[in-house]
HTML snippet that shows the backbone in 3Dmol.js (N, CA, C, O; Angstrom):
<script src="https://3Dmol.org/build/3Dmol-min.js"></script>
<div id="view" style="width:600px;height:400px;position:relative"></div>
<script>
const pdb = `
ATOM      1  N   MET A   1       0.815  -1.198   0.000  1.00  0.00           N
ATOM      2  CA  MET A   1       0.000   0.000   0.000  1.00  0.00           C
ATOM      3  C   MET A   1       0.860   1.263   0.000  1.00  0.00           C
ATOM      4  O   MET A   1       0.389   2.348  -0.342  1.00  0.00           O
ATOM      5  N   PHE A   2       2.129   1.106   0.390  1.00  0.00           N
ATOM      6  CA  PHE A   2       3.022   2.253   0.425  1.00  0.00           C
ATOM      7  C   PHE A   2       3.182   2.866  -0.960  1.00  0.00           C
ATOM      8  O   PHE A   2       3.229   4.089  -1.088  1.00  0.00           O
ATOM      9  N   PHE A   3       3.266   2.031  -2.007  1.00  0.00           N
ATOM     10  CA  PHE A   3       3.474   2.533  -3.353  1.00  0.00           C
ATOM     11  C   PHE A   3       2.196   3.038  -4.015  1.00  0.00           C
ATOM     12  O   PHE A   3       2.247   3.614  -5.102  1.00  0.00           O
ATOM     13  N   LEU A   4       1.070   2.830  -3.380  1.00  0.00           N
ATOM     14  CA  LEU A   4      -0.175   3.361  -3.902  1.00  0.00           C
ATOM     15  C   LEU A   4      -0.542   4.714  -3.286  1.00  0.00           C
ATOM     16  O   LEU A   4      -1.586   5.289  -3.592  1.00  0.00           O
ATOM     17  N   SER A   5       0.341   5.208  -2.410  1.00  0.00           N
ATOM     18  CA  SER A   5       0.048   6.468  -1.723  1.00  0.00           C
ATOM     19  C   SER A   5       0.176   7.657  -2.673  1.00  0.00           C
ATOM     20  O   SER A   5       0.799   7.571  -3.731  1.00  0.00           O
ATOM     21  N   ILE A   6      -0.429   8.758  -2.265  1.00  0.00           N
ATOM     22  CA  ILE A   6      -0.344   9.999  -3.035  1.00  0.00           C
ATOM     23  C   ILE A   6       0.291  11.039  -2.129  1.00  0.00           C
ATOM     24  O   ILE A   6      -0.274  11.272  -1.061  1.00  0.00           O
ATOM     25  N   PRO A   7       1.396  11.684  -2.438  1.00  0.00           N
ATOM     26  CA  PRO A   7       2.177  11.569  -3.669  1.00  0.00           C
ATOM     27  C   PRO A   7       2.955  10.258  -3.706  1.00  0.00           C
ATOM     28  O   PRO A   7       3.223   9.658  -2.665  1.00  0.00           O
ATOM     29  N   GLN A   8       3.308   9.826  -4.888  1.00  0.00           N
ATOM     30  CA  GLN A   8       4.014   8.566  -5.026  1.00  0.00           C
ATOM     31  C   GLN A   8       5.353   8.614  -4.301  1.00  0.00           C
ATOM     32  O   GLN A   8       6.015   9.651  -4.261  1.00  0.00           O
ATOM     33  N   ALA A   9       5.736   7.495  -3.739  1.00  0.00           N
ATOM     34  CA  ALA A   9       6.930   7.432  -2.903  1.00  0.00           C
ATOM     35  C   ALA A   9       8.191   7.791  -3.669  1.00  0.00           C
ATOM     36  O   ALA A   9       9.119   8.362  -3.095  1.00  0.00           O
ATOM     37  N   TRP A  10       8.242   7.464  -4.969  1.00  0.00           N
ATOM     38  CA  TRP A  10       9.461   7.725  -5.717  1.00  0.00           C
ATOM     39  C   TRP A  10       9.637   9.196  -6.063  1.00  0.00           C
ATOM     40  O   TRP A  10      10.676   9.570  -6.608  1.00  0.00           O
ATOM     41  N   HIS A  11       8.653  10.046  -5.762  1.00  0.00           N
ATOM     42  CA  HIS A  11       8.785  11.480  -5.990  1.00  0.00           C
ATOM     43  C   HIS A  11       9.061  12.253  -4.702  1.00  0.00           C
ATOM     44  O   HIS A  11       9.243  13.470  -4.751  1.00  0.00           O
ATOM     45  N   LEU A  12       9.097  11.592  -3.578  1.00  0.00           N
ATOM     46  CA  LEU A  12       9.332  12.285  -2.321  1.00  0.00           C
ATOM     47  C   LEU A  12      10.795  12.694  -2.186  1.00  0.00           C
ATOM     48  O   LEU A  12      11.681  12.022  -2.714  1.00  0.00           O
ATOM     49  N   VAL A  13      11.048  13.789  -1.482  1.00  0.00           N
ATOM     50  CA  VAL A  13      12.404  14.277  -1.269  1.00  0.00           C
ATOM     51  C   VAL A  13      13.156  13.281  -0.396  1.00  0.00           C
ATOM     52  O   VAL A  13      12.632  12.788   0.602  1.00  0.00           O
ATOM     53  N   GLY A  14      14.392  12.997  -0.789  1.00  0.00           N
ATOM     54  CA  GLY A  14      15.233  12.098  -0.012  1.00  0.00           C
ATOM     55  C   GLY A  14      15.127  10.645  -0.426  1.00  0.00           C
ATOM     56  O   GLY A  14      15.814   9.798   0.144  1.00  0.00           O
ATOM     57  N   THR A  15      14.289  10.329  -1.403  1.00  0.00           N
ATOM     58  CA  THR A  15      14.209   8.951  -1.875  1.00  0.00           C
ATOM     59  C   THR A  15      15.266   8.725  -2.948  1.00  0.00           C
ATOM     60  O   THR A  15      16.060   9.622  -3.233  1.00  0.00           O
ATOM     61  N   TRP A  16      15.283   7.544  -3.542  1.00  0.00           N
ATOM     62  CA  TRP A  16      16.339   7.189  -4.490  1.00  0.00           C
ATOM     63  C   TRP A  16      16.400   8.117  -5.696  1.00  0.00           C
ATOM     64  O   TRP A  16      17.468   8.271  -6.288  1.00  0.00           O
ATOM     65  N   SER A  17      15.290   8.737  -6.075  1.00  0.00           N
ATOM     66  CA  SER A  17      15.306   9.607  -7.249  1.00  0.00           C
ATOM     67  C   SER A  17      16.121  10.879  -6.998  1.00  0.00           C
ATOM     68  O   SER A  17      16.597  11.499  -7.949  1.00  0.00           O
ATOM     69  N   GLU A  18      16.285  11.268  -5.756  1.00  0.00           N
ATOM     70  CA  GLU A  18      17.079  12.453  -5.424  1.00  0.00           C
ATOM     71  C   GLU A  18      18.564  12.137  -5.319  1.00  0.00           C
ATOM     72  O   GLU A  18      19.381  13.056  -5.255  1.00  0.00           O
ATOM     73  N   GLN A  19      18.932  10.858  -5.301  1.00  0.00           N
ATOM     74  CA  GLN A  19      20.320  10.468  -5.057  1.00  0.00           C
ATOM     75  C   GLN A  19      20.938   9.786  -6.273  1.00  0.00           C
ATOM     76  O   GLN A  19      21.739   8.866  -6.112  1.00  0.00           O
ATOM     77  N   LEU A  20      20.591  10.209  -7.471  1.00  0.00           N
ATOM     78  CA  LEU A  20      21.157   9.624  -8.672  1.00  0.00           C
ATOM     79  C   LEU A  20      22.629   9.981  -8.789  1.00  0.00           C
ATOM     80  O   LEU A  20      23.042  11.050  -8.338  1.00  0.00           O
ATOM     81  N   PRO A  21      23.436   9.093  -9.395  1.00  0.00           N
ATOM     82  CA  PRO A  21      24.845   9.417  -9.620  1.00  0.00           C
ATOM     83  C   PRO A  21      24.996  10.620 -10.549  1.00  0.00           C
ATOM     84  O   PRO A  21      24.043  11.033 -11.210  1.00  0.00           O
ATOM     85  N   ASN A  22      26.194  11.170 -10.589  1.00  0.00           N
ATOM     86  CA  ASN A  22      26.448  12.384 -11.372  1.00  0.00           C
ATOM     87  C   ASN A  22      26.155  12.210 -12.851  1.00  0.00           C
ATOM     88  O   ASN A  22      25.613  13.118 -13.483  1.00  0.00           O
ATOM     89  N   GLU A  23      26.505  11.052 -13.418  1.00  0.00           N
ATOM     90  CA  GLU A  23      26.311  10.839 -14.848  1.00  0.00           C
ATOM     91  C   GLU A  23      24.887  10.384 -15.170  1.00  0.00           C
ATOM     92  O   GLU A  23      24.581  10.072 -16.321  1.00  0.00           O
ATOM     93  N   THR A  24      24.052  10.345 -14.198  1.00  0.00           N
ATOM     94  CA  THR A  24      22.647   9.947 -14.295  1.00  0.00           C
ATOM     95  C   THR A  24      22.468   8.555 -14.907  1.00  0.00           C
ATOM     96  O   THR A  24      21.442   8.285 -15.531  1.00  0.00           O
ATOM     97  N   ASN A  25      23.464   7.663 -14.732  1.00  0.00           N
ATOM     98  CA  ASN A  25      23.201   6.277 -15.070  1.00  0.00           C
ATOM     99  C   ASN A  25      22.906   5.541 -13.770  1.00  0.00           C
ATOM    100  O   ASN A  25      23.548   5.792 -12.750  1.00  0.00           O
ATOM    101  N   LEU A  26      21.973   4.669 -13.805  1.00  0.00           N
ATOM    102  CA  LEU A  26      21.447   4.094 -12.572  1.00  0.00           C
ATOM    103  C   LEU A  26      22.325   3.006 -11.975  1.00  0.00           C
ATOM    104  O   LEU A  26      22.083   2.587 -10.844  1.00  0.00           O
ATOM    105  N   ILE A  27      23.344   2.532 -12.702  1.00  0.00           N
ATOM    106  CA  ILE A  27      24.199   1.498 -12.139  1.00  0.00           C
ATOM    107  C   ILE A  27      25.353   2.092 -11.341  1.00  0.00           C
ATOM    108  O   ILE A  27      26.001   1.374 -10.580  1.00  0.00           O
ATOM    109  N   GLY A  28      25.620   3.363 -11.494  1.00  0.00           N
ATOM    110  CA  GLY A  28      26.637   4.023 -10.692  1.00  0.00           C
ATOM    111  C   GLY A  28      28.053   3.794 -11.165  1.00  0.00           C
ATOM    112  O   GLY A  28      28.996   4.057 -10.418  1.00  0.00           O
ATOM    113  N   MET A  29      28.235   3.309 -12.392  1.00  0.00           N
ATOM    114  CA  MET A  29      29.578   3.087 -12.937  1.00  0.00           C
ATOM    115  C   MET A  29      29.800   4.019 -14.116  1.00  0.00           C
ATOM    116  O   MET A  29      28.866   4.384 -14.830  1.00  0.00           O
ATOM    117  N   SER A  30      31.050   4.392 -14.302  1.00  0.00           N
ATOM    118  CA  SER A  30      31.383   5.164 -15.503  1.00  0.00           C
ATOM    119  C   SER A  30      31.402   4.218 -16.692  1.00  0.00           C
ATOM    120  O   SER A  30      31.306   3.001 -16.535  1.00  0.00           O
ATOM    121  N   GLN A  31      31.528   4.790 -17.880  1.00  0.00           N
ATOM    122  CA  GLN A  31      31.541   3.976 -19.102  1.00  0.00           C
ATOM    123  C   GLN A  31      32.717   3.003 -19.097  1.00  0.00           C
ATOM    124  O   GLN A  31      32.573   1.843 -19.483  1.00  0.00           O
ATOM    125  N   LEU A  32      33.878   3.481 -18.659  1.00  0.00           N
ATOM    126  CA  LEU A  32      35.072   2.627 -18.625  1.00  0.00           C
ATOM    127  C   LEU A  32      34.902   1.487 -17.623  1.00  0.00           C
ATOM    128  O   LEU A  32      35.242   0.344 -17.926  1.00  0.00           O
ATOM    129  N   GLU A  33      34.384   1.786 -16.441  1.00  0.00           N
ATOM    130  CA  GLU A  33      34.173   0.746 -15.432  1.00  0.00           C
ATOM    131  C   GLU A  33      33.183  -0.303 -15.911  1.00  0.00           C
ATOM    132  O   GLU A  33      33.373  -1.497 -15.678  1.00  0.00           O
ATOM    133  N   LEU A  34      32.131   0.143 -16.578  1.00  0.00           N
ATOM    134  CA  LEU A  34      31.137  -0.785 -17.099  1.00  0.00           C
ATOM    135  C   LEU A  34      31.747  -1.704 -18.154  1.00  0.00           C
ATOM    136  O   LEU A  34      31.518  -2.913 -18.132  1.00  0.00           O
ATOM    137  N   MET A  35      32.521  -1.134 -19.076  1.00  0.00           N
ATOM    138  CA  MET A  35      33.132  -1.956 -20.114  1.00  0.00           C
ATOM    139  C   MET A  35      34.144  -2.935 -19.525  1.00  0.00           C
ATOM    140  O   MET A  35      34.217  -4.079 -19.975  1.00  0.00           O
ATOM    141  N   MET A  36      34.910  -2.522 -18.549  1.00  0.00           N
ATOM    142  CA  MET A  36      35.868  -3.431 -17.911  1.00  0.00           C
ATOM    143  C   MET A  36      35.143  -4.574 -17.199  1.00  0.00           C
ATOM    144  O   MET A  36      35.589  -5.720 -17.250  1.00  0.00           O
ATOM    145  N   THR A  37      34.039  -4.267 -16.541  1.00  0.00           N
ATOM    146  CA  THR A  37      33.265  -5.302 -15.856  1.00  0.00           C
ATOM    147  C   THR A  37      32.673  -6.282 -16.856  1.00  0.00           C
ATOM    148  O   THR A  37      32.755  -7.495 -16.662  1.00  0.00           O
ATOM    149  N   LEU A  38      32.081  -5.769 -17.919  1.00  0.00           N
ATOM    150  CA  LEU A  38      31.490  -6.657 -18.924  1.00  0.00           C
ATOM    151  C   LEU A  38      32.547  -7.513 -19.611  1.00  0.00           C
ATOM    152  O   LEU A  38      32.317  -8.694 -19.870  1.00  0.00           O
ATOM    153  N   HIS A  39      33.705  -6.926 -19.907  1.00  0.00           N
ATOM    154  CA  HIS A  39      34.767  -7.707 -20.526  1.00  0.00           C
ATOM    155  C   HIS A  39      35.305  -8.772 -19.577  1.00  0.00           C
ATOM    156  O   HIS A  39      35.623  -9.878 -20.013  1.00  0.00           O
ATOM    157  N   SER A  40      35.412  -8.460 -18.297  1.00  0.00           N
ATOM    158  CA  SER A  40      35.928  -9.450 -17.355  1.00  0.00           C
ATOM    159  C   SER A  40      34.948 -10.598 -17.148  1.00  0.00           C
ATOM    160  O   SER A  40      35.339 -11.664 -16.671  1.00  0.00           O
ATOM    161  N   ILE A  41      33.683 -10.396 -17.498  1.00  0.00           N
ATOM    162  CA  ILE A  41      32.699 -11.473 -17.414  1.00  0.00           C
ATOM    163  C   ILE A  41      32.640 -12.256 -18.719  1.00  0.00           C
ATOM    164  O   ILE A  41      32.707 -13.485 -18.705  1.00  0.00           O
ATOM    165  N   PHE A  42      32.517 -11.559 -19.850  1.00  0.00           N
ATOM    166  CA  PHE A  42      32.212 -12.233 -21.099  1.00  0.00           C
ATOM    167  C   PHE A  42      33.428 -12.777 -21.844  1.00  0.00           C
ATOM    168  O   PHE A  42      33.304 -13.787 -22.537  1.00  0.00           O
ATOM    169  N   VAL A  43      34.582 -12.156 -21.732  1.00  0.00           N
ATOM    170  CA  VAL A  43      35.761 -12.671 -22.435  1.00  0.00           C
ATOM    171  C   VAL A  43      36.152 -14.050 -21.902  1.00  0.00           C
ATOM    172  O   VAL A  43      36.356 -14.955 -22.712  1.00  0.00           O
ATOM    173  N   PRO A  44      36.269 -14.264 -20.594  1.00  0.00           N
ATOM    174  CA  PRO A  44      36.558 -15.631 -20.129  1.00  0.00           C
ATOM    175  C   PRO A  44      35.461 -16.626 -20.495  1.00  0.00           C
ATOM    176  O   PRO A  44      35.747 -17.787 -20.788  1.00  0.00           O
ATOM    177  N   LEU A  45      34.223 -16.181 -20.479  1.00  0.00           N
ATOM    178  CA  LEU A  45      33.119 -17.062 -20.848  1.00  0.00           C
ATOM    179  C   LEU A  45      33.245 -17.512 -22.305  1.00  0.00           C
ATOM    180  O   LEU A  45      33.066 -18.693 -22.604  1.00  0.00           O
ATOM    181  N   VAL A  46      33.547 -16.599 -23.194  1.00  0.00           N
ATOM    182  CA  VAL A  46      33.721 -16.936 -24.606  1.00  0.00           C
ATOM    183  C   VAL A  46      34.926 -17.860 -24.781  1.00  0.00           C
ATOM    184  O   VAL A  46      34.866 -18.806 -25.566  1.00  0.00           O
ATOM    185  N   LEU A  47      36.005 -17.601 -24.066  1.00  0.00           N
ATOM    186  CA  LEU A  47      37.180 -18.462 -24.165  1.00  0.00           C
ATOM    187  C   LEU A  47      36.902 -19.884 -23.689  1.00  0.00           C
ATOM    188  O   LEU A  47      37.368 -20.844 -24.303  1.00  0.00           O
ATOM    189  N   VAL A  48      36.156 -20.024 -22.613  1.00  0.00           N
ATOM    190  CA  VAL A  48      35.811 -21.350 -22.101  1.00  0.00           C
ATOM    191  C   VAL A  48      34.926 -22.090 -23.098  1.00  0.00           C
ATOM    192  O   VAL A  48      35.141 -23.276 -23.349  1.00  0.00           O
ATOM    193  N   ILE A  49      33.946 -21.416 -23.662  1.00  0.00           N
ATOM    194  CA  ILE A  49      33.059 -22.054 -24.640  1.00  0.00           C
ATOM    195  C   ILE A  49      33.848 -22.454 -25.886  1.00  0.00           C
ATOM    196  O   ILE A  49      33.656 -23.552 -26.408  1.00  0.00           O
ATOM    197  N   PHE A  50      34.731 -21.581 -26.367  1.00  0.00           N
ATOM    198  CA  PHE A  50      35.555 -21.895 -27.525  1.00  0.00           C
ATOM    199  C   PHE A  50      36.444 -23.100 -27.244  1.00  0.00           C
ATOM    200  O   PHE A  50      36.562 -23.991 -28.085  1.00  0.00           O
ATOM    201  N   THR A  51      37.063 -23.135 -26.084  1.00  0.00           N
ATOM    202  CA  THR A  51      37.932 -24.254 -25.717  1.00  0.00           C
ATOM    203  C   THR A  51      37.146 -25.556 -25.641  1.00  0.00           C
ATOM    204  O   THR A  51      37.619 -26.594 -26.103  1.00  0.00           O
ATOM    205  N   TYR A  52      35.966 -25.509 -25.069  1.00  0.00           N
ATOM    206  CA  TYR A  52      35.118 -26.702 -24.978  1.00  0.00           C
ATOM    207  C   TYR A  52      34.807 -27.257 -26.362  1.00  0.00           C
ATOM    208  O   TYR A  52      34.960 -28.456 -26.593  1.00  0.00           O
ATOM    209  N   PHE A  53      34.374 -26.403 -27.282  1.00  0.00           N
ATOM    210  CA  PHE A  53      34.050 -26.867 -28.627  1.00  0.00           C
ATOM    211  C   PHE A  53      35.292 -27.321 -29.389  1.00  0.00           C
ATOM    212  O   PHE A  53      35.219 -28.271 -30.168  1.00  0.00           O
ATOM    213  N   PHE A  54      36.413 -26.672 -29.182  1.00  0.00           N
ATOM    214  CA  PHE A  54      37.651 -27.078 -29.836  1.00  0.00           C
ATOM    215  C   PHE A  54      38.064 -28.472 -29.376  1.00  0.00           C
ATOM    216  O   PHE A  54      38.443 -29.302 -30.202  1.00  0.00           O
ATOM    217  N   ILE A  55      37.997 -28.742 -28.082  1.00  0.00           N
ATOM    218  CA  ILE A  55      38.347 -30.068 -27.560  1.00  0.00           C
ATOM    219  C   ILE A  55      37.359 -31.112 -28.046  1.00  0.00           C
ATOM    220  O   ILE A  55      37.753 -32.217 -28.418  1.00  0.00           O
ATOM    221  N   LYS A  56      36.093 -30.774 -28.046  1.00  0.00           N
ATOM    222  CA  LYS A  56      35.062 -31.698 -28.517  1.00  0.00           C
ATOM    223  C   LYS A  56      35.282 -32.059 -29.992  1.00  0.00           C
ATOM    224  O   LYS A  56      35.205 -33.230 -30.365  1.00  0.00           O
ATOM    225  N   LEU A  57      35.554 -31.052 -30.824  1.00  0.00           N
ATOM    226  CA  LEU A  57      35.786 -31.314 -32.241  1.00  0.00           C
ATOM    227  C   LEU A  57      37.064 -32.111 -32.471  1.00  0.00           C
ATOM    228  O   LEU A  57      37.111 -32.976 -33.346  1.00  0.00           O
ATOM    229  N   SER A  58      38.096 -31.822 -31.692  1.00  0.00           N
ATOM    230  CA  SER A  58      39.351 -32.556 -31.876  1.00  0.00           C
ATOM    231  C   SER A  58      39.188 -34.025 -31.469  1.00  0.00           C
ATOM    232  O   SER A  58      39.793 -34.902 -32.086  1.00  0.00           O
ATOM    233  N   LYS A  59      38.393 -34.301 -30.458  1.00  0.00           N
ATOM    234  CA  LYS A  59      38.131 -35.695 -30.071  1.00  0.00           C
ATOM    235  C   LYS A  59      37.337 -36.412 -31.154  1.00  0.00           C
ATOM    236  O   LYS A  59      37.588 -37.586 -31.429  1.00  0.00           O
ATOM    237  N   GLU A  60      36.388 -35.727 -31.768  1.00  0.00           N
ATOM    238  CA  GLU A  60      35.616 -36.338 -32.850  1.00  0.00           C
ATOM    239  C   GLU A  60      36.510 -36.628 -34.050  1.00  0.00           C
ATOM    240  O   GLU A  60      36.343 -37.657 -34.706  1.00  0.00           O
ATOM    241  N   GLU A  61      37.441 -35.752 -34.343  1.00  0.00           N
ATOM    242  CA  GLU A  61      38.364 -35.972 -35.450  1.00  0.00           C
ATOM    243  C   GLU A  61      39.269 -37.164 -35.182  1.00  0.00           C
ATOM    244  O   GLU A  61      39.560 -37.931 -36.100  1.00  0.00           O
ATOM    245  N   LYS A  62      39.716 -37.334 -33.956  1.00  0.00           N
ATOM    246  CA  LYS A  62      40.553 -38.475 -33.598  1.00  0.00           C
ATOM    247  C   LYS A  62      39.775 -39.782 -33.753  1.00  0.00           C
ATOM    248  O   LYS A  62      40.329 -40.783 -34.208  1.00  0.00           O
ATOM    249  N   LYS A  63      38.486 -39.777 -33.374  1.00  0.00           N
ATOM    250  CA  LYS A  63      37.661 -40.969 -33.520  1.00  0.00           C
ATOM    251  C   LYS A  63      37.495 -41.317 -34.997  1.00  0.00           C
ATOM    252  O   LYS A  63      37.529 -42.493 -35.360  1.00  0.00           O
ATOM    253  N   LYS A  64      37.319 -40.315 -35.848  1.00  0.00           N
ATOM    254  CA  LYS A  64      37.166 -40.553 -37.279  1.00  0.00           C
ATOM    255  C   LYS A  64      38.449 -41.099 -37.891  1.00  0.00           C
ATOM    256  O   LYS A  64      38.395 -41.940 -38.788  1.00  0.00           O
ATOM    257  N   MET A  65      39.574 -40.644 -37.430  1.00  0.00           N
ATOM    258  CA  MET A  65      40.850 -41.097 -37.989  1.00  0.00           C
ATOM    259  C   MET A  65      41.172 -42.535 -37.587  1.00  0.00           C
ATOM    260  O   MET A  65      41.820 -43.252 -38.349  1.00  0.00           O
ATOM    261  N   LYS A  66      40.734 -42.971 -36.405  1.00  0.00           N
ATOM    262  CA  LYS A  66      40.984 -44.329 -35.940  1.00  0.00           C
ATOM    263  C   LYS A  66      40.130 -45.343 -36.685  1.00  0.00           C
ATOM    264  O   LYS A  66      40.558 -46.481 -36.874  1.00  0.00           O
ATOM    265  N   VAL A  67      38.958 -44.965 -37.104  1.00  0.00           N
ATOM    266  CA  VAL A  67      38.044 -45.896 -37.776  1.00  0.00           C
ATOM    267  C   VAL A  67      38.352 -46.072 -39.211  1.00  0.00           C
ATOM    268  O   VAL A  67      37.665 -46.826 -39.901  1.00  0.00           O
TER     269      VAL A  67
END
`;
const viewer = $3Dmol.createViewer("view");
viewer.addModel(pdb, "pdb");
viewer.setStyle({}, {cartoon: {color: "spectrum"}});
viewer.zoomTo();
viewer.render();
</script>
């Protein structure tokens, strides 16, 4: 019922809408920090997936060569 009140809670002084970061992005990171975080998550993930498929394909090739 708190969010159905008038005035709405998100417009009151001192709530989260008054405390936005300077760049007005809601995650609180600069562009460089965001890109570094995303790269540190996705680059290792892509490398692991690539390695998995490379090993899988190389094992299949070895099986084909033995037969």
